[in-house]
C-alpha positions in Angstrom: 17.7 -71.4 17.8 15.3 -69.2 19.8 16.2 -68.3 23.4 14.0 -69.3 26.3 13.8 -65.7 27.6 12.7 -63.1 25.0 12.9 -59.3 25.0 11.4 -57.4 22.2 13.9 -55.7 19.9 12.1 -52.4 20.6 12.7 -52.8 24.4 16.3 -53.8 23.9 16.9 -50.8 21.7 15.2 -48.5 24.2 17.3 -49.7 27.1 20.5 -49.6 25.2 19.7 -46.2 23.7 18.8 -44.7 27.1 22.1 -45.9 28.6 24.0 -44.5 25.6 22.3 -41.1 25.9 22.8 -41.1 29.7 26.6 -41.8 29.4 27.3 -39.5 26.5 29.4 -36.4 27.0 27.5 -34.6 24.2 24.6 -32.4 25.1 22.4 -33.9 22.4 22.8 -37.3 20.7 21.4 -37.8 17.2 19.8 -40.9 15.8 22.8 -41.6 13.6 25.2 -41.8 16.7 22.8 -44.2 18.6 22.2 -46.3 15.5 26.0 -46.7 15.0 26.4 -47.8 18.6 23.4 -50.2 18.7 23.6 -51.5 15.2 20.0 -50.6 14.6 18.5 -49.0 11.6 17.9 -45.3 11.9 14.3 -45.7 10.9 13.5 -48.3 13.5 15.5 -46.5 16.2 13.6 -43.2 15.4 10.3 -45.0 16.3 11.8 -46.2 19.6 13.1 -42.7 20.5 9.8 -41.1 19.5 8.0 -43.4 21.9 10.5 -42.6 24.7 10.0 -38.9 23.9 6.2 -39.3 24.2 6.8 -41.0 27.5 8.6 -37.8 28.6 11.9 -39.4 29.7 13.8 -37.9 26.8 13.3 -34.8 24.8 14.3 -34.0 21.3 15.6 -30.9 19.6 15.5 -30.5 15.8 18.3 -29.1 13.7 21.9 -29.7 12.9 23.0 -29.6 16.6 19.8 -31.3 17.8 19.2 -34.8 18.9 18.0 -36.5 22.1 18.8 -35.8 25.7 17.4 -37.1 29.1 14.4 -35.2 30.3 15.0 -36.3 33.9 18.0 -37.1 36.0 19.2 -40.6 35.4 18.6 -41.4 39.1 14.9 -40.9 38.4 14.6 -43.2 35.4 14.3 -46.9 36.2 14.5 -49.7 33.7 10.8 -50.4 34.6 9.9 -46.9 33.4 11.5 -47.6 30.1 9.9 -51.1 29.9 6.4 -49.7 30.5 6.8 -46.9 28.0 7.7 -49.4 25.3 5.7 -52.5 26.3 2.8 -51.1 28.4 2.1 -52.0 32.1 4.2 -54.8 33.5 1.9 -57.7 34.5 2.9 -60.9 36.3 1.0 -63.8 34.9 1.1 -67.2 36.4 0.1 -69.4 33.5 1.9 -69.0 30.2 -1.3 -70.1 28.5 -3.1 -67.1 30.1 -5.7 -69.4 31.7 -7.3 -69.0 35.1 -7.4 -72.7 35.8 -4.8 -75.3 34.7 -6.2 -78.3 32.8 -4.0 -80.5 35.0 -4.1 -81.1 38.7 -0.6 -79.7 39.0 1.1 -77.1 36.8 3.5 -78.9 34.5 5.7 -75.7 34.6 5.8 -75.7 38.5 5.4 -71.9 38.6 8.7 -71.3 36.9 7.4 -68.8 34.3 5.8 -66.7 37.1 9.1 -66.8 39.1 11.1 -65.7 36.1 8.7 -62.9 35.3 8.8 -61.7 38.9 12.6 -61.9 39.0 12.9 -59.9 35.8 10.3 -57.3 37.1 12.4 -56.9 40.2 15.5 -56.3 38.1 13.7 -53.6 36.1 12.5 -51.9 39.3 15.9 -52.0 41.0 18.0 -50.7 38.1 18.2 -47.1 37.1 20.1 -45.3 34.3 22.4 -43.9 37.0 23.6 -47.4 37.7 25.4 -47.4 34.3 26.9 -44.0 34.4 30.6 -43.4 35.2 30.6 -42.0 38.7 32.8 -39.1 37.5 29.9 -37.6 35.6 27.6 -35.1 37.2 24.1 -33.9 36.4 23.7 -30.2 35.8 20.7 -28.3 37.2 18.9 -28.5 33.8 19.2 -32.4 34.0 21.9 -32.7 31.4 24.7 -35.1 31.8 27.9 -33.1 31.9 
């Protein structure tokens, strides 16, 4: 059965991967570690991480000790930043049918889709990676979680 509210698998993986990277004690996290944590295929996860890297919120290092690390302090990365890198600009639409005018005198959805979208957008704006990091961890001057 399909859920009423839907997040793309790519967005879900991006959010979970970013939290995993932010909370890790390792300097760099490789795809295999993140895939094991998220249950995602390494191939699909690599595409997600590549997009996040192009969005400049993580950076990658090749080689046996390489992997991915945050490019910014976790306080500076909102869930909205991650959303927009993966999905594009967040837009609040009133009508789920993408119409300017409703064919009925009154919307049969009573504005609920717009309210749900607005509430979710507010959640994305208000939450940062730092909200999910153990308070004992500190950020080093080069923006690495230590």
